[in-house]
VOLUM-28737 format. One record per residue: x negated, y, z of N, C-alpha, C in turn. Coordinates in pm, whole numbers, padded with zeros to 5 digits, always signed. Layout:
BEGIN
XYZXYZXYZ;...
//
This chain:
BEGIN
+01208-00743+02699+01227-00880+02696+01338-00954+02604;+01335-01095+02607+01436-01160+02539+01472-01232+02616;+01636-01259+02632+01680-01351+02727+01667-01491+02689;+01635-01537+02577+01610-01684+02550+01482-01719+02521;+01402-01624+02451+01258-01654+02394+01138-01579+02517;+01200-01515+02645+01097-01432+02723+01088-01314+02666;+01004-01302+02583+00956-01196+02490+00998-01192+02354;+01029-01052+02328+01048-01029+02197+00952-01003+02094;+00999-00997+01964+00892-01009+01868+00792-00893+01876;+00848-00783+01891+00761-00661+01921+00689-00669+02033;+00726-00724+02162+00629-00751+02269+00522-00868+02224;+00546-00950+02149+00459-01076+02129+00358-00993+02040;+00382-00924+01927+00301-00863+01830+00216-00769+01897;+00232-00699+01998+00199-00595+02087+00063-00683+02181;+00097-00805+02197-00012-00872+02292-00128-00939+02203;-00098-00973+02095-00151-01030+02008-00272-00965+01915;-00249-00804+01921-00329-00744+01826-00431-00681+01888;-00536-00647+01805-00654-00556+01856-00633-00409+01858;-00613-00368+02008-00577-00211+02015-00667-00122+01969;-00620+00003+01894-00648+00082+01883-00735+00066+01742;-00717-00031+01651-00757-00078+01512-00650-00084+01418;-00732-00072+01268-00624-00078+01193-00675-00153+01068;-00572-00241+01020-00597-00345+00882-00561-00267+00785;-00622-00274+00662-00587-00186+00549-00558-00316+00448;-00440-00301+00369-00402-00393+00283-00410-00348+00147;-00484-00375+00043-00494-00350-00102-00455-00454-00176;-00328-00444-00262-00285-00517-00335-00308-00458-00472;-00329-00569-00584-00390-00528-00717-00346-00637-00835;-00285-00587-00912-00250-00652-01066-00331-00647-01157;-00242-00535-01252-00334-00537-01382-00391-00385-01395;-00417-00322-01302-00480-00197-01291-00634-00239-01319;-00711-00138-01393-00846-00156-01392-00946-00208-01286;-01014-00305-01321-01121-00346-01207-01233-00231-01155;-01243-00124-01252-01290-00021-01217-01218+00086-01097;-01076+00060-01102-00998+00152-01006-01024+00066-00888;-00971-00064-00901-01002-00154-00777-01124-00134-00687;-01242-00131-00767-01375-00104-00692-01397+00039-00647;-01329+00126-00700-01318+00262-00654-01257+00267-00528;-01136+00201-00532-01034+00202-00406-01129+00146-00295;-01159+00026-00308-01242-00034-00180-01361+00036-00138;-01457+00079-00253-01583+00133-00210-01573+00256-00165;-01463+00330-00208-01426+00462-00126-01413+00468+00010;-01320+00341+00072-01283+00328+00185-01405+00290+00253;-01508+00210+00235-01644+00176+00320-01729+00296+00288;-01741+00386+00188-01835+00478+00189-01785+00594+00258;-01663+00600+00301-01606+00711+00372-01567+00647+00544;-01615+00553+00592-01585+00508+00698-01674+00459+00784;-01684+00479+00911-01805+00432+00997-01773+00302+01063;-01872+00230+01068-01862+00101+01112-01821+00130+01302;-01723+00029+01330-01699+00050+01480-01580+00159+01481;-01526+00212+01386-01426+00329+01401-01288+00263+01395;-01207+00333+01349-01046+00315+01357-01040+00186+01271;-01089+00181+01127-01059+00079+01053-01141-00056+01110;-01067-00152+01086-01129-00277+01149-01137-00386+01028;-01053-00384+00941-01046-00515+00843-01002-00464+00736;-01013-00519+00598-00954-00503+00484-00898-00603+00396;-00783-00628+00367-00716-00759+00306-00706-00696+00167;-00767-00765+00060-00734-00752-00093-00656-00856-00164;-00553-00840-00190-00448-00942-00247-00435-00918-00412;-00521-01021-00492-00509-01026-00635-00393-01108-00685;-00289-01052-00760-00221-01114-00807-00197-01126-00962;-00134-01185-01037-00126-01194-01155-00135-01300-01239;-00146-01345-01329-00135-01467-01428-00209-01582-01381;-00188-01708-01411-00281-01776-01387-00301-01849-01530;-00400-01968-01524-00422-02014-01673-00294-02078-01731;-00194-02116-01666-00082-02167-01726+00020-02056-01779;+00016-01949-01746+00105-01848-01762+00037-01712-01831;-00088-01711-01875-00151-01595-01933-00290-01582-01928;-00342-01473-01955-00480-01440-01930-00513-01391-01806;-00591-01475-01729-00620-01392-01608-00788-01375-01592;-00832-01345-01689-00987-01307-01708-00981-01148-01615;-00887-01052-01616-00911-00934-01529-00910-00997-01385;-00814-01086-01335-00806-01117-01228-00924-01204-01146;-00984-01293-01239-01110-01352-01207-01228-01249-01175;-01221-01170-01268-01347-01056-01233-01327-00982-01109;-01183-00946-01088-01172-00886-00958-01215-00975-00836;-01190-01096-00844-01211-01192-00716-01350-01217-00711;-01458-01235-00848-01575-01232-00816-01631-01108-00782;-01584-00988-00793-01649-00866-00745-01606-00868-00578;-01464-00895-00518-01450-00916-00404-01519-01014-00318;-01560-01131-00375-01623-01215-00322-01760-01183-00296;-01847-01117-00418-01971-01067-00409-01986-00955-00293;-01876-00890-00297-01875-00791-00208-01873-00844-00043;-01778-00922-00018-01742-00997+00106-01901-01074+00138;-01986-01092+00066-02121-01173+00088-02208-01083+00155;-02176-00941+00131-02277-00831+00205-02231-00782+00331;-02294-00685+00394-02308-00646+00525-02189-00495+00522;-02144-00467+00598-02070-00332+00620-02154-00243+00681;-02223-00139+00596-02335-00078+00631-02306+00090+00614;-02303+00169+00735-02256+00291+00703-02392+00401+00727;-02540+00307+00731-02666+00379+00748-02700+00399+00865;-02620+00391+00973-02661+00360+01097-02631+00258+01189;-02491+00189+01147-02477+00046+01213-02427-00046+01085;-02424-00173+01146-02378-00256+01013-02318-00379+01119;-02245-00478+01007-02182-00588+01060-02128-00659+00971;-02087-00758+00986-02050-00855+00852-01944-00785+00786;-01912-00789+00667-01794-00719+00580-01677-00772+00615;-01573-00695+00669-01443-00725+00743-01355-00731+00600;-01365-00830+00527-01293-00830+00400-01220-00984+00393;-01113-00992+00380-01028-01109+00333-00977-01096+00187;-00991-01197+00115-00920-01205-00011-00819-01313-00010;-00701-01269-00082-00577-01373-00085-00574-01351-00260;-00569-01468-00342-00549-01469-00463-00400-01529-00470;-00317-01462-00563-00173-01511-00562-00147-01522-00693;-00110-01642-00744-00082-01697-00869+00067-01641-00936;+00033-01594-01055+00167-01596-01146+00249-01484-01092;+00385-01498-01091+00462-01389-01108+00510-01347-00967;+00415-01275-00899+00441-01223-00762+00426-01067-00793;+00526-00993-00724+00493-00844-00750+00403-00793-00617;+00427-00661-00621+00343-00578-00543+00403-00572-00393;+00542-00579-00379+00587-00582-00270+00556-00732-00185;+00577-00831-00287+00543-00986-00223+00426-01011-00168;+00339-00957-00241+00186-00941-00215+00182-00903-00087;+00199-00777-00055+00190-00707+00065+00281-00803+00198;+00363-00854+00152+00452-00930+00271+00348-01041+00281;+00288-01108+00200+00217-01227+00201+00084-01192+00305;+00026-01067+00285-00085-01032+00368-00055-01018+00522;+00066-00958+00534+00109-00901+00678+00098-01003+00788;+00125-01149+00766+00087-01222+00868-00069-01240+00930;-00154-01192+00834-00299-01186+00869-00319-01080+00947;-00235-00974+00985-00276-00865+01034-00297-00901+01197;-00411-00860+01230-00441-00861+01399-00455-00744+01466;-00418-00626+01405-00480-00486+01464-00341-00425+01491;-00360-00334+01595-00236-00240+01632-00181-00191+01546;-00253-00138+01422-00188-00062+01321-00234-00149+01189;-00153-00116+01084-00190-00165+00937-00159-00038+00823;-00229-00077+00726-00179+00033+00630-00175-00039+00488;-00131+00046+00409-00100-00027+00271-00121+00079+00184;-00230+00038+00086-00269+00147-00026-00278+00108-00158;-00249+00195-00233-00247+00145-00392-00381+00105-00455;-00408+00041-00544-00524+00018-00593-00580+00139-00706;-00520+00225-00691-00567+00320-00783-00577+00455-00691;-00599+00422-00540-00620+00539-00456-00748+00546-00442;-00807+00673-00425-00981+00698-00389-00985+00795-00270;-01035+00720-00175-01063+00815-00023-01154+00905-00053;-01150+01049-00033-01251+01158-00080-01278+01192+00036;-01256+01190+00170-01282+01244+00278-01364+01167+00368;-01465+01187+00444-01535+01138+00527-01453+01115+00640;-01483+01012+00719-01390+00962+00836-01242+00997+00814;-01171+00953+00697-01050+00968+00654-00951+00887+00766;-01010+00765+00788-00918+00700+00891-00915+00736+01033;-01025+00843+01080-01015+00883+01223-00932+00990+01224;-00905+01056+01093-00793+01174+01070-00660+01100+01120;-00621+00980+01043-00499+00907+01063-00494+00842+01226;-00585+00810+01259-00585+00762+01397-00541+00874+01500;-00561+01024+01489-00547+01107+01551-00377+01138+01557;-00324+01083+01426-00172+01124+01418-00104+01012+01502;-00150+00897+01499-00102+00768+01584-00125+00828+01736;-00236+00870+01791-00252+00922+01905-00178+01038+01936;-00104+01098+01849+00002+01208+01891+00133+01151+01877;+00160+01039+01866+00289+00974+01878+00346+00905+01770;+00290+00922+01633+00331+00860+01515+00356+00701+01521;+00470+00679+01448+00502+00524+01418+00439+00491+01268;+00477+00595+01184+00427+00570+01048+00388+00683+00973;+00292+00682+00909+00247+00815+00847+00224+00762+00696;+00256+00864+00605+00244+00846+00460+00255+01001+00387;+00196+01005+00281+00201+01123+00215+00309+01209+00177;+00317+01304+00151+00442+01385+00104+00472+01369-00065;+00568+01341-00121+00705+01329-00034+00710+01204+00027;+00792+01209+00182+00812+01073+00252+00883+00983+00183;+00974+01031+00103+01084+00920+00039+01096+00978-00124;+01122+00880-00209+01129+00868-00357+01282+00857-00363;+01360+00944-00444+01513+00917-00482+01502+00896-00625;+01560+00806-00665+01581+00788-00835+01742+00787-00862;+01800+00849-00804+01929+00869-00817+01984+00919-00982;+01906+00993-01049+01937+01017-01202+01948+00890-01283;+01888+00774-01236+01896+00669-01304+02030+00597-01338;+02124+00649-01246+02254+00602-01264+02318+00632-01392;+02251+00714-01468+02322+00772-01607+02296+00652-01677;+02183+00559-01681+02161+00435-01758+02213+00308-01693;+02314+00335-01619+02378+00221-01550+02298+00151-01432;+02188+00232-01399+02103+00175-01279+02105+00264-01174;+02122+00225-01057+02114+00310-00932+01989+00255-00851;+01910+00382-00820+01774+00346-00752+01807+00406-00606;+01771+00308-00490+01803+00356-00362+01654+00429-00321;+01688+00528-00229+01575+00589-00160+01495+00497-00118;+01359+00530-00106+01262+00412-00080+01151+00523-00005;+01061+00446+00063+00943+00504+00118+00808+00527+00031;+00734+00622+00046+00632+00651-00033+00540+00543+00020;+00481+00459-00040+00369+00364-00010+00246+00361-00071;+00221+00480-00167+00097+00516-00208-00014+00477-00119;-00005+00539+00011-00103+00516+00104-00029+00554+00237;+00004+00450+00281+00111+00436+00409+00032+00352+00522;+00028+00405+00647-00004+00344+00774+00095+00343+00883;+00119+00235+00968+00206+00220+01064+00172+00139+01187;+00248+00149+01287+00226+00048+01396+00280-00073+01377;+00180-00156+01399+00232-00295+01371+00372-00367+01442;+00348-00347+01565+00458-00411+01668+00582-00329+01627;+00580-00186+01604+00726-00125+01587+00767-00180+01468;+00683-00199+01345+00756-00246+01217+00810-00371+01232;+00715-00466+01306+00753-00611+01346+00895-00628+01406;+00922-00539+01483+01055-00528+01596+01160-00472+01518;+01115-00390+01401+01259-00334+01333+01294-00475+01240;+01238-00579+01231+01264-00686+01141+01304-00660+01018;+01238-00551+00960+01267-00521+00809+01138-00558+00741;+01155-00577+00603+01035-00615+00512+01035-00519+00393;+00897-00525+00324+00877-00413+00237+00956-00506+00087;+00973-00576+00107+01033-00663-00033+01149-00580-00108;+01115-00579-00250+01239-00513-00314+01311-00604-00371;+01422-00536-00421+01532-00607-00517+01563-00511-00626;+01606-00595-00732+01636-00533-00848+01769-00615-00896;+01874-00602-00889+02015-00724-00908+02119-00634-00983;+02204-00713-01038+02301-00680-01112+02437-00663-00992;+02507-00562-01034+02617-00531-00919+02745-00567-00977;+02798-00660-00898+02947-00715-00928+03022-00646-00871;+03126-00561-00908+03207-00468-00859+03300-00557-00793;+03333-00506-00660+03429-00563-00570+03475-00445-00474;+03559-00490-00406+03625-00356-00277+03474-00335-00207;+03479-00202-00216+03358-00148-00134+03366-00023-00080;+03333+00010+00048+03346+00135+00090+03261+00270+00038;+03299+00325-00061+03212+00428-00122+03228+00544-00052;+03318+00552+00045+03328+00697+00103+03205+00690+00234;+03201+00552+00299+03112+00528+00375+02974+00547+00350;+02954+00497+00211+02811+00501+00160+02781+00636+00132;+02859+00698+00075+02828+00839+00019+02808+00925+00185;+02881+00898+00257+02876+00967+00395+02735+00947+00466;+02696+00803+00451+02559+00775+00501+02445+00855+00437;+02470+00846+00307+02364+00883+00230+02353+01044+00184;+02421+01116+00242+02443+01265+00223+02343+01338+00203;+02236+01313+00293+02090+01357+00301+02011+01329+00163;+02032+01199+00112+01941+01177+00015+01984+01216-00134;+02121+01205-00158+02158+01219-00285+02273+01286-00273;+02366+01330-00391+02499+01378-00407+02581+01250-00402;+02700+01264-00377+02805+01147-00353+02820+01091-00500;+02821+00952-00490+02865+00890-00609+03022+00893-00616;+03033+00962-00753+03201+00977-00769+03245+00872-00881;+03157+00769-00981+03193+00709-01056+03115+00582-01053;+03149+00497-00928+03063+00396-00904+03080+00278-01012;+03191+00287-01108+03211+00185-01174+03126+00176-01290;+03044+00301-01308+02923+00299-01394+02782+00240-01360;+02769+00209-01236+02674+00120-01205+02682-00016-01230;+02576-00067-01292+02568-00202-01349+02463-00278-01292;+02387-00204-01201+02256-00262-01168+02205-00183-01031;+02167-00236-00899+02108-00146-00819+01946-00207-00819;+01864-00103-00784+01727-00090-00745+01710-00058-00609;+01630-00154-00555+01584-00111-00405+01444-00153-00400;+01363-00055-00433+01223-00064-00444+01165-00095-00331;+01033-00108-00320+00948-00146-00203+00971-00032-00099;+01007-00081+00007+01047+00036+00129+01154+00062+00117;+01268+00036+00053+01419+00077+00049+01445+00041+00180;+01449-00083+00252+01495-00142+00367+01423-00103+00476;+01294-00092+00455+01225-00026+00564+01249+00101+00583;+01303+00192+00504+01329+00307+00525+01482+00332+00577;+01543+00229+00547+01681+00217+00617+01671+00171+00770;+01588+00076+00784+01548+00044+00922+01484+00156+01039;+01405+00218+00966+01336+00337+01046+01440+00458+01045;+01512+00494+00960+01628+00585+00994+01725+00548+01099;+01759+00386+01101+01842+00350+01206+01804+00374+01351;+01669+00350+01358+01580+00349+01462+01551+00508+01515;+01602+00615+01424+01557+00751+01445+01390+00773+01426;+01320+00683+01345+01188+00698+01341+01166+00805+01206;+01071+00905+01219+01030+00981+01105+00909+01000+01087;+00851+00960+00957+00715+00950+00906+00650+01098+00947;+00534+01090+00955+00442+01209+00969+00371+01216+00831;+00303+01343+00814+00220+01342+00691+00076+01303+00686;+00051+01212+00600-00099+01164+00579-00130+01319+00485;-00235+01379+00529-00290+01509+00446-00322+01473+00316;-00289+01548+00227-00327+01534+00055-00482+01543+00040;-00545+01595+00131-00677+01628+00105-00771+01502+00150;-00706+01409+00183-00794+01279+00239-00827+01172+00120;-00736+01181+00013-00730+01076-00104-00702+01150-00221;-00717+01077-00345-00653+01089-00477-00595+01002-00533;-00498+01025-00601-00404+00884-00645-00409+00904-00811;-00466+00818-00879-00461+00819-01013-00293+00812-01086;-00203+00757-01016-00066+00742-01041-00046+00670-01144;+00011+00551-01107+00075+00444-01210-00017+00385-01301;-00148+00358-01221-00246+00302-01309-00213+00161-01353;-00127+00102-01268-00097-00059-01294-00010-00076-01399;+00082+00038-01456+00173-00005-01537+00162+00089-01658;+00091+00202-01669+00060+00285-01754-00052+00252-01860;-00025+00254-01988-00140+00203-02063-00302+00243-02060;-00373+00206-02107-00500+00214-02062-00530+00378-02124;-00496+00394-02241-00543+00554-02317-00480+00657-02161;-00363+00631-02120-00306+00704-02014-00402+00715-01884;-00451+00611-01869-00526+00593-01727-00673+00696-01756;-00733+00661-01886-00854+00698-01924-00834+00846-01920;-00739+00920-01954-00676+01041-01990-00699+01121-01851;-00644+01045-01739-00646+01113-01608-00765+01093-01546;-00866+01010-01587-00986+00992-01504-01067+01107-01583;-01043+01134-01699-01115+01233-01782-01085+01361-01695;-00954+01388-01680-00907+01524-01616-00953+01541-01483;-00971+01449-01407-01039+01438-01257-01166+01388-01258;-01250+01402-01340-01378+01369-01355-01491+01404-01229;-01458+01509-01162-01495+01553-01033-01485+01442-00918;-01346+01381-00926-01334+01292-00804-01404+01180-00812;-01422+01125-00949-01496+01011-00981-01651+01019-00959;-01688+01133-01030-01826+01195-01015-01888+01194-00849;-01762+01260-00774-01787+01264-00612-01800+01119-00559;-01709+01031-00598-01703+00900-00559-01841+00831-00570;-01898+00826-00699-02019+00783-00741-02137+00831-00653;-02138+00978-00634-02244+01030-00533-02249+00987-00412;-02120+00961-00351-02102+00882-00228-02170+00749-00216;-02170+00688-00336-02253+00538-00314-02400+00560-00329;-02457+00663-00334-02578+00672-00381-02658+00625-00252;-02767+00563-00263-02845+00502-00130-02765+00400-00052;-02643+00376-00110-02565+00264-00004-02618+00107-00073;-02567+00057+00030-02578-00111-00051-02494-00153-00142;-02386-00065-00170-02279-00110-00262-02331-00038-00422;-02422+00041-00417-02432+00107-00561-02480+00001-00676;-02569-00079-00621-02603-00170-00735-02481-00264-00777;-02393-00302-00662-02281-00402-00712-02183-00335-00809;-02156-00168-00764-02054-00118-00847-02100-00098-00978;-02247-00067-01011-02292-00057-01143-02288-00190-01203;-02308-00292-01176-02302-00424-01215-02186-00455-01277;-02068-00426-01193-01934-00453-01240-01869-00368-01350;-01927-00223-01317-01862-00143-01403-01925-00162-01540;-02047-00219-01563-02107-00247-01693-02013-00371-01741;-01990-00449-01658-01906-00575-01700-01790-00513-01771;-01709-00440-01699-01574-00410-01745-01573-00312-01885;-01708-00235-01908-01731-00164-02030-01762-00247-02154;
//
C-alpha cells in the first residue's frame, strides 16, 4: 500500500496486466532485414497460439529522411506491417497477429527504444530480445514460463552480467550490466524497482568521492580501482542501473538455457562481411529456421523480403 496514493506502482501494475502471459520486445536499428525477419518469424514458428507468449512489440529506430538513408528502416517497416496483416497460425489454432509496430526517428539508441515500448506492456511478464537472436526450440517460451512458475523474477542467459573493467586502460570505465541479449522479467517487480534500462556514457569530472566505499560495494564484480584519476569517462550500458536495483533488492537472475536460441552476436554494429561469415559458419541454424517455416503462412512472406534484401 501507499500512504498517499493508496496503491504503490508495483501493486497498480499487477492489477492492470494479463496474468500468466508475456510480451516480447524486439528493437532494431542497422542490423540486416534478414536477421530481423529470422528473429520475429523464429518466435512465431516455435510458439503455440494461446501459450505463454501473448504479444510482440517491434521497435524500428534509425535515420529519417532528414538525417540519413532510411531505406533499411522502411523495408523493415513494410515487412512488419505486412506480417501484422496476417493471422498468427500454428497449424492448429489461429488468431489476429499479436504485433505492435513502433517507428522511432533518428538518434535514439537501443535502450531508449526499449524504454519507449515498456509503457505498452499489458502482460504479467515481458522480455527483450536482440534483433539477431534466433529461437531454435519449439515451445521455448513455455520453458521460460516454468522458470517464473518456480519463483524467478528475471531470467537471462549466462553470463548474467557483463563487466568491462579493462576499458579503464583507455580512460573509460565500464560498469557491470545485465546480459540483455534475451532477457525476461516480471513486469510489476521491475516497475516497483523504479529502475530503467537506459544507458549512459558521460565524461567524469573529478571531485571528492568515496572510492573506498565504491570498491567495497563492487568487490564481487571487479578488482579495486587504485588509480581513479585515470578515469576520464564512465559507461553505464543498458541494464547497469537495473542490475544495481536488482542487487539492492536481493534478486538474482536465473538462467535461460542456451539451447533455446542462437545469437549472431553484435550484428547491429559489425560490418556486413563479419555478419556474413557468422551466418556461413552457422548455416545449420539458419537452414533449420527456414525448414521450420515450411508449410507455414509465413514462408512466402519471408522469401519475398529475402529476395528484396539480396
